[in-house]
N, C-alpha and C positions, 0 to 999 in steps of 0.2 A: 505494500499499499505505500503510495508517494506520500512525502510529509509535506506539510504547510506552514510556512511563519506566518504568523499575523501580526501586524504592529497596527496596534490600535490608539488612535487618539482620544483621550478623555477632554472633557469640558467644552464639549459643541454647546454652545448657547450660553456659555457664560459671559460673553460679550461680543462685540460686533468684530474684535480684533482678533479674538479666537474663533470665530466664525469663518474669517478671511485666511487665516494661516491653515485651518484645517482643510477648507475647499484647494487652497493651494498645494497643500501635501498630497491631497488626492490627485491633483491633477499633474502632479510631478512625479506619482507613482511611489511615493515614499511611506505612504500609510494604506493599510487593507481596509480598514474598519475606523470607525469612531463611534463614543457614546456620548449621547446628549444629556443635558442637565434640564431637566423639567419645571423645576422651579426657577431660573434662571432670566434674568432681563433680556437677553437675545434668544430665548429658546425658538418662538415662533419663525424668527429669521433663519434658525438653525433647520426649521422645518421646512420652509421652502428651499432653501438648498437643497435638503435631502431628497427631491424631487429630480435632482440633475440625474442622469443617467448614469454617471460615475459612481453616484452614492447610493443609488436606489437598491435597497436591500443589506445594504451595509452600515447601517446606523442601529445603534443599540442604546440602550438606558442606563444613563451614568448615575445609578440610586444614591442619594444624597440625604445623608441626616445630619450634616456637619455645618452646611455654610448656607446663609438666605433664610428666606421665610417658606415653612411647610405649606404643601398643596391641602392636605386635610385639618379639619378641625381638632380630630381627638387627640393627636400629639402635641398642640399647642398647651395644653393643661399638665404636660408630662414633664415634670422637673428633670427628670434622666436625660430629655433630649432639646427641651427649650428653655429660653431663659423667659423673664417676666415682659419683655419686650416683644415676644412672638417669634424669635430668631433662634435658630438652629443652636445649641450650645451641648454639646454631647457631653454628657457628666458619665460616661459609663467606661471601667477600664477593661482595657485590651484584651485583659487576660480573664475578664468574666466568663463565668459557664452558666450564667442563669439570670434572667431578668423575668422579672414579675408579670402575670396574666394581660395585665392592664397596659403594660409596657410593650407587650408581645404584638396585641391586637394592636395598638397605635403603630407599630413598626408596618405591620401588614397593611393596615388602613392606610399609611402614608407612601408603601410601593406601590399599592392599587390606583391611587391617585396621580402618582407621577407616570405609572404604566398608561393610564387611562387619557392622561394629557398628552400623551404620544399620538395614541390612537386617534385624539379627538382633533390631533394637527395633521395628520395623515400619515405618521409613521408608526410602524409596526415593529417595533425594535426587533431586530435579529441576535440579540444576545444582552447580557446584564452584566454589569461590573458596577463598581460602588467608588464613590469619590471618599478618598482618604482611608480605602481600603475598610471600611466598615464590615464588609462581609465577611472578614477574617476573626472578628468578634463572635465567637462561637454561636450565642443565642441568635443573633441576626444571621449571620451566614445561613445557619438551618431554615429561617423564615424564608430567605431569599431562594435556597434551594428548593424548598417545597414548592413554592411560588413559579420558581423556572420548570419545574417538572409539570405543573399544571399548564403551561405555555406549550407542550410539547418538548421539551428539551429533554431527553432521557440520557445525558452523557454524563451525569454526576459533577462533581467538583471539578471545574477547571478554571482558568484564568478570566475567562470571559463567560463562564456559565451559558454558554448557548452553541448553536450549531455553527460548523464551519464548513 
């Protein structure tokens, strides 16, 4: 079976500058995919760019629990994830093996909201990774893996958790 190297660019949608650099990297053939941040200011512009034939089917979700404002309401009241101003402020140790039921539900709700925002903007993510590698925090990784499996990605734990 031939091997494939995947070079993924994160933070698509963070700003117009990141969007332009990522589009240029696709055009130059230096990257093979990108992941979009559904809660960032330039996300909708990134979704428009994602319709370019070179990018079509190669945009994933860059699941974010650490930067900006969340998309779901349930996570706003969870001090594990948000500060009093309603901004992400992850207060979970990287080695945590457990989070309570309400926090787990809030993570799933936010993941579903970010996924749905992609769909609402015409992008069906081809894969999932996470901003600042929060999927490496075991309880969050478990939630993301279950969600990915529901999307039909049977390949288990991978760097981008999707089909290649």
